[in-house]
MARBA-3410 file (N, C-alpha, C, O; in Angstrom, 1 decimal):
122
-33.3,6.9,-28.3,-31.2,5.6,-27.4,-30.3,5.8,-28.9,-29.1,5.4,-28.6 ~ -30.4,6.2,-30.0,-29.5,6.0,-30.5,-28.7,6.7,-31.0,-28.2,6.6,-32.2 ~ -28.1,8.1,-29.3,-27.2,8.9,-29.5,-26.0,7.8,-28.4,-24.8,8.2,-28.3 ~ -26.4,6.9,-27.9,-25.0,6.7,-27.3,-24.9,4.8,-27.5,-25.7,4.2,-28.3 ~ -24.1,4.4,-26.9,-23.4,3.6,-28.2,-23.4,2.3,-27.1,-22.7,1.3,-27.2
-24.3,2.8,-25.8,-25.2,0.9,-25.5,-26.4,1.6,-24.5,-26.6,2.8,-24.2 ~ -27.1,0.2,-24.3,-28.2,0.6,-23.3,-28.0,1.6,-22.1,-28.8,2.4,-21.6 ~ -26.3,1.3,-21.4,-26.0,1.6,-20.4,-26.2,2.4,-20.1,-27.0,2.8,-19.3 ~ -24.8,3.5,-21.3,-25.0,4.7,-21.6,-26.0,5.0,-21.5,-26.0,4.9,-20.3 ~ -26.8,5.3,-21.8,-28.4,5.0,-22.3,-29.5,5.7,-20.3,-30.1,6.5,-19.6
-29.0,4.8,-20.5,-30.1,4.5,-19.0,-29.1,5.1,-17.9,-29.8,5.5,-16.9 ~ -28.2,5.1,-17.8,-27.3,6.3,-16.8,-28.0,7.8,-17.3,-28.8,8.6,-16.7 ~ -27.4,7.5,-18.5,-28.4,9.3,-18.6,-30.1,10.1,-18.0,-30.5,11.3,-17.6 ~ -31.0,8.5,-18.3,-32.3,9.0,-17.4,-31.9,9.6,-15.7,-32.3,10.6,-15.1 ~ -30.9,8.5,-15.3,-30.8,8.7,-13.9,-30.3,10.1,-14.3,-31.2,10.9,-14.6
-28.8,10.7,-14.3,-28.9,12.2,-14.7,-30.1,13.1,-15.4,-29.9,14.3,-15.1 ~ -31.2,12.7,-16.2,-31.9,13.6,-16.3,-33.3,13.8,-14.5,-33.7,14.7,-13.8 ~ -33.5,12.6,-14.5,-34.0,11.7,-13.3,-33.8,12.9,-12.6,-34.5,13.8,-13.0 ~ -32.6,13.5,-11.2,-31.8,14.0,-11.0,-30.9,14.9,-10.8,-29.9,15.1,-10.1 ~ -31.9,15.8,-12.3,-31.5,17.3,-12.5,-30.1,17.2,-13.0,-29.4,18.2,-13.2
-29.9,16.4,-13.0,-28.0,17.1,-13.0,-27.1,17.1,-15.1,-26.7,16.3,-15.9 ~ -27.4,18.4,-14.8,-25.9,18.7,-16.0,-25.4,17.9,-16.5,-24.9,17.0,-15.8 ~ -25.4,17.8,-18.1,-24.4,16.8,-18.8,-24.3,16.8,-20.0,-25.2,17.1,-20.9 ~ -22.6,16.3,-20.0,-22.0,17.3,-21.6,-22.1,15.2,-22.1,-21.8,14.2,-21.4 ~ -22.7,15.1,-23.3,-22.0,13.3,-23.9,-21.1,13.7,-25.0,-21.2,14.4,-26.0
-19.8,12.8,-24.2,-18.6,12.7,-24.8,-17.8,13.7,-25.5,-17.1,13.3,-26.4 ~ -18.0,15.3,-24.9,-17.3,16.4,-24.8,-16.4,16.3,-25.4,-16.3,16.6,-26.6 ~ -15.6,16.0,-24.9,-14.1,16.0,-24.7,-12.8,14.6,-25.1,-12.4,13.5,-24.6 ~ -12.5,15.2,-26.1,-11.3,13.6,-26.2,-10.0,14.4,-25.1,-10.0,15.4,-24.4 ~ -9.0,13.3,-25.5,-8.1,13.6,-24.5,-6.7,12.3,-24.4,-6.5,11.2,-23.9
-5.7,13.4,-25.3,-5.1,12.4,-26.1,-3.7,11.2,-24.5,-3.2,11.5,-23.4 ~ -3.6,10.6,-25.1,-2.7,9.4,-24.6,-1.4,8.8,-25.0,-1.4,8.7,-26.2 ~ -0.4,8.4,-24.4,0.5,8.2,-25.4,1.4,6.5,-24.2,1.1,6.7,-23.1 ~ 2.1,5.3,-24.2,3.0,5.5,-25.6,2.6,6.2,-27.1,2.9,7.4,-27.2 ~ 2.0,5.3,-28.2,1.6,4.9,-28.5,-0.1,6.3,-29.0,-1.2,6.2,-28.6
0.5,7.4,-29.9,-1.1,8.3,-29.7,-1.6,7.6,-30.0,-1.4,6.7,-30.9 ~ -3.4,7.8,-28.8,-4.6,7.6,-28.9,-5.2,8.2,-28.1,-4.9,8.6,-27.0 ~ -6.6,8.3,-29.0,-7.3,9.0,-28.3,-8.6,9.0,-26.8,-9.8,9.0,-27.2 ~ -8.6,9.1,-26.0,-10.4,8.9,-25.1,-11.3,9.9,-25.1,-11.1,11.1,-25.0 ~ -12.5,9.1,-25.2,-13.2,10.0,-25.5,-14.5,9.9,-23.6,-15.4,9.0,-23.5
-14.4,10.2,-23.2,-15.4,9.4,-21.9,-17.1,10.3,-22.0,-17.7,11.4,-22.2 ~ -17.3,8.9,-21.7,-18.4,9.2,-21.6,-20.2,10.1,-21.5,-21.4,10.0,-21.9 ~ -19.2,11.1,-20.7,-20.0,11.9,-19.9,-19.2,12.7,-19.4,-18.5,12.2,-18.5 ~ -19.1,14.3,-19.8,-19.0,15.4,-18.6,-20.5,15.7,-17.7,-21.6,16.0,-18.1 ~ -19.9,15.7,-15.7,-20.6,16.4,-15.6,-20.2,18.2,-15.2,-19.8,18.1,-14.0
-19.9,19.9,-15.6,-19.7,20.8,-15.8,-20.1,21.0,-14.1,-19.2,21.4,-13.4 ~ -21.5,20.9,-13.6,-21.4,21.0,-12.7,-20.5,21.0,-11.2,-20.4,21.9,-10.4 ~ -19.5,19.2,-11.4,-19.0,18.9,-10.3,-17.9,18.7,-10.7,-17.3,17.9,-10.0 ~ -16.7,19.5,-12.6,-15.8,19.1,-12.8,-15.2,17.9,-13.0,-14.0,17.9,-13.1 ~ -15.9,16.5,-13.0,-16.1,15.4,-13.5,-16.3,14.8,-14.6,-16.8,15.5,-15.5
-16.0,13.6,-14.7,-16.4,13.2,-16.0,-16.0,11.6,-15.7,-14.8,11.3,-15.6 ~ -17.2,10.5,-15.6,-17.7,9.7,-16.2,-18.1,9.0,-17.1,-18.9,9.2,-17.9 ~ -17.1,7.5,-16.8,-17.8,6.2,-17.4,-18.4,5.5,-17.7,-18.0,4.8,-16.8 ~ -19.4,4.7,-18.4,-19.8,3.7,-18.6,-19.4,2.0,-18.6,-19.1,1.6,-19.7 ~ -19.3,0.9,-17.4,-19.0,0.1,-18.0,-20.0,-1.1,-17.8,-20.9,-1.4,-17.0
-19.5,-1.8,-19.0,-20.6,-2.7,-18.8,-19.2,-4.0,-18.4,-18.8,-4.4,-17.3 ~ -18.7,-4.3,-19.8,-17.6,-4.8,-19.8,-15.8,-4.0,-19.4,-15.4,-2.9,-19.8 ~ -15.2,-4.8,-18.6,-13.9,-3.7,-17.8,-12.9,-4.1,-18.6,-12.2,-4.8,-17.8 ~ -12.3,-4.2,-19.9,-11.2,-5.1,-20.1,-10.7,-5.1,-19.7,-11.0,-4.6,-18.6 ~ -8.3,-5.6,-20.1,-7.6,-6.0,-20.1,-7.3,-3.8,-20.6,-7.1,-2.7,-20.0
-7.3,-4.3,-22.0,-7.1,-3.0,-22.6,-7.7,-1.5,-22.6,-7.3,-0.5,-23.1 ~ -8.9,-1.8,-21.7,-10.1,-0.6,-20.8,-8.4,0.1,-19.3,-7.9,1.2,-19.0 ~ -8.3,-1.5,-18.8,-7.8,-0.6,-17.7,-6.7,0.1,-17.6,-6.7,1.1,-16.9 ~ -5.5,-0.4,-18.6,-4.5,0.1,-18.9,-4.7,2.2,-19.7,-4.1,3.2,-19.4 ~ -5.8,2.1,-20.9,-5.7,3.2,-21.3,-6.4,3.6,-19.8,-6.5,4.8,-20.1
-6.6,3.7,-19.3,-6.7,4.7,-17.8,-6.3,4.7,-16.8,-6.7,5.4,-15.9 ~ -5.2,3.8,-16.7,-3.9,4.1,-16.1,-3.0,5.8,-16.8,-2.6,6.8,-16.3 ~ -3.1,5.5,-17.5,-2.2,6.5,-18.6,-2.6,7.3,-18.9,-1.8,8.2,-19.2 ~ -4.2,7.6,-19.0,-4.8,8.9,-19.1,-4.7,9.4,-17.8,-4.7,10.6,-17.8 ~ -4.5,9.0,-16.7,-4.8,10.0,-15.3,-4.0,9.8,-15.2,-4.1,9.7,-14.0
-2.2,9.2,-15.6,-1.3,9.4,-15.3,-0.7,10.7,-16.3,0.2,11.5,-16.2 ~ -1.6,10.6,-17.2,-0.9,11.5,-18.2,-1.7,13.4,-18.1,-1.4,14.5,-18.4 ~ -2.6,12.7,-17.5,-4.0,14.4,-17.2,-4.0,14.3,-15.6,-4.9,13.9,-14.9 ~ -3.2,14.6,-15.4,-3.1,14.4,-13.7,-4.8,15.8,-13.5,-5.8,15.5,-12.9 ~ -4.7,16.7,-14.0,-6.1,17.0,-13.1,-7.5,17.1,-13.3,-8.3,18.0,-12.9
-7.5,15.4,-14.4,-9.4,15.1,-14.6,-9.4,14.5,-14.2,-8.5,13.6,-14.2 ~ -10.5,14.6,-13.4,-10.6,13.5,-12.6,-11.9,12.5,-13.5,-13.1,12.9,-13.7 ~ -11.2,11.2,-13.7,-12.1,10.4,-13.7,-13.4,8.8,-13.3,-12.9,7.7,-13.1 ~ -14.6,8.9,-13.1,-15.0,8.2,-11.9,-15.6,7.1,-13.3,-16.2,7.1,-14.4 ~ -15.0,6.4,-12.2,-16.5,5.1,-13.4,-18.2,4.3,-12.7,-18.5,4.0,-11.5
-18.6,4.1,-13.7,-20.3,3.1,-12.9,-20.1,2.2,-13.8,-20.0,1.8,-15.0 ~ -20.2,1.9,-12.4,-20.1,-0.4,-13.8,-21.9,-0.7,-13.7,-22.7,-0.3,-12.8 ~ -22.1,-1.2,-14.3,-23.0,-2.5,-14.0,-23.0,-3.7,-12.8,-23.8,-4.2,-12.0 ~ -22.0,-3.8,-12.9,-22.0,-5.2,-11.8,-20.2,-4.7,-11.6,-19.4,-4.7,-12.5 ~ -19.9,-4.3,-10.3,-19.4,-4.2,-9.2,-18.4,-5.5,-9.5,-17.3,-5.5,-10.1
-18.9,-6.3,-9.1,-18.2,-8.1,-8.5,-18.7,-8.8,-9.5,-19.4,-9.8,-9.5 ~ -18.1,-7.8,-11.2,-17.4,-8.6,-12.0,-16.2,-9.1,-12.0,-15.6,-8.1,-12.3 ~ -15.6,-9.8,-11.8,-14.7,-10.3,-12.6,-13.6,-9.7,-13.5,-14.0,-9.8,-14.7 ~ -12.2,-9.1,-13.3,-11.5,-8.8,-14.4,-10.8,-10.0,-15.7,-10.1,-9.7,-16.7 ~ -11.0,-10.9,-15.5,-10.9,-11.6,-15.9,-11.0,-13.2,-15.6,-10.2,-13.6,-14.7
-12.0,-14.3,-16.5,-11.9,-15.3,-16.5,-11.0,-16.2,-15.6,-9.9,-16.7,-16.0 ~ -11.8,-16.4,-13.8,-10.2,-17.4,-13.4,-9.7,-16.1,-11.9,-9.3,-16.4,-10.8 ~ -9.8,-14.9,-12.4,-9.1,-14.3,-11.8,-10.4,-14.1,-10.1,-11.5,-14.5,-9.9 ~ -9.2,-13.2,-9.4,-10.3,-12.3,-7.7,-11.2,-12.2,-7.4,-12.2,-12.6,-6.9 ~ -9.9,-10.8,-8.2,-10.0,-9.6,-8.0,-11.3,-8.8,-9.3,-11.3,-8.8,-10.5
-12.1,-8.4,-8.5,-13.4,-8.0,-9.4,-13.0,-6.4,-9.3,-12.4,-5.8,-8.4 ~ -14.0,-5.8,-10.7,-13.8,-4.2,-11.3,-13.5,-3.1,-9.9,-12.9,-2.1,-9.9 ~ -14.6,-4.1,-8.2,-14.3,-2.6,-7.5,-13.0,-2.7,-7.2,-12.3,-1.7,-7.2 ~ -12.3,-4.3,-6.7,-11.2,-3.9,-6.5,-9.7,-3.6,-7.0,-8.8,-3.7,-6.1 ~ -9.4,-2.9,-8.6,-9.1,-2.9,-9.0,-9.0,-1.3,-9.2,-8.1,-0.5,-9.0
-11.1,-0.9,-9.7,-10.4,0.6,-8.8,-10.0,1.1,-7.0,-9.6,2.2,-6.8 ~ -10.1,0.2,-6.2,-9.6,0.5,-5.2,-8.0,0.6,-5.3,-7.4,1.6,-4.9 ~ -7.3,-0.6,-6.0,-6.4,-0.6,-5.6,-4.6,0.8,-6.8,-3.4,1.2,-6.8 ~ -6.3,0.9,-7.6,-5.2,2.1,-8.0,-6.1,3.3,-7.9,-6.6,3.9,-8.8 ~ -6.4,3.7,-6.6,-7.5,5.6,-6.7,-9.1,5.8,-7.0,-9.8,6.5,-6.4
-9.3,5.2,-7.9,-10.0,5.4,-8.7,-11.5,5.5,-8.0,-11.8,4.4,-7.5 ~ -12.7,6.5,-7.8,-13.4,6.2,-7.3,-14.7,6.0,-8.7,-14.6,6.6,-9.8 ~ -15.7,5.0,-8.3,-16.4,3.7,-7.8,-17.5,4.1,-8.1,-17.7,5.3,-8.1 ~ -18.2,3.5,-8.5,-20.4,3.0,-7.7,-21.3,2.3,-9.4,-21.4,2.8,-10.5 ~ -21.6,1.1,-8.7,-22.5,0.7,-9.2,-24.2,1.1,-10.1,-25.1,0.6,-9.4
-24.6,1.6,-10.8,-25.2,2.1,-11.0,-26.0,2.5,-11.9,-26.4,2.2,-13.0 ~ -26.0,3.8,-10.5,-26.5,4.9,-10.4,-25.4,6.6,-9.9,-26.3,6.9,-9.1 ~ -24.6,7.5,-9.8,-24.4,8.5,-10.1,-24.5,8.6,-7.7,-25.5,9.0,-7.2 ~ -23.2,8.0,-6.9,-23.7,8.5,-5.3,-24.3,10.0,-5.1,-24.2,10.9,-5.9 ~ -24.9,10.0,-3.6,-25.5,11.1,-3.0,-24.2,12.1,-3.1,-24.3,13.2,-3.7
-23.2,11.8,-2.4,-22.0,11.8,-1.7,-21.0,13.1,-3.2,-20.2,14.0,-3.0 ~ -21.5,12.6,-4.5,-20.5,12.8,-5.7,-21.1,13.7,-6.1,-20.8,14.3,-7.1 ~ -22.6,14.1,-5.0,-23.9,14.9,-6.1,-23.0,16.3,-4.9,-22.8,17.5,-5.4 ~ -22.6,16.0,-3.6,-22.4,17.4,-4.0,-21.2,18.2,-4.7,-20.2,17.7,-5.2 ~ -21.8,19.9,-4.8,-21.1,20.8,-6.1,-20.2,21.0,-5.8,-20.2,21.4,-4.6
-19.1,20.7,-6.4,-18.0,22.3,-6.1,-18.1,22.7,-5.7,-19.1,23.1,-5.1 ~ -16.5,23.2,-5.4,-17.0,25.0,-4.5,-16.3,25.7,-5.5,-16.2,26.9,-5.5
END
């Protein structure tokens, strides 16, 4: 378990192993600006050409980062797996993690990679 940064990442890796889905853990770094930074997605699924970011907490800094990374890397597909889609963006917010993803057109799911995502790309 020590190679993962969280129990949720480990749990998701077990799901991928059980489904026979090949993956690489944190293989790629993407640079983004305005202030030069890098972002490392949790998982890359080479058979699907997608990156998976597993999230328990989804704080404002993460949301801003993901919008910038996507804008500056339009050919890279990043999808989210949340521990709880119904979590609110912040205390008192009516907006859930799922609402935010829909508004910004990110694909997302809870706990596991949904079957439609598991159709291999051509």
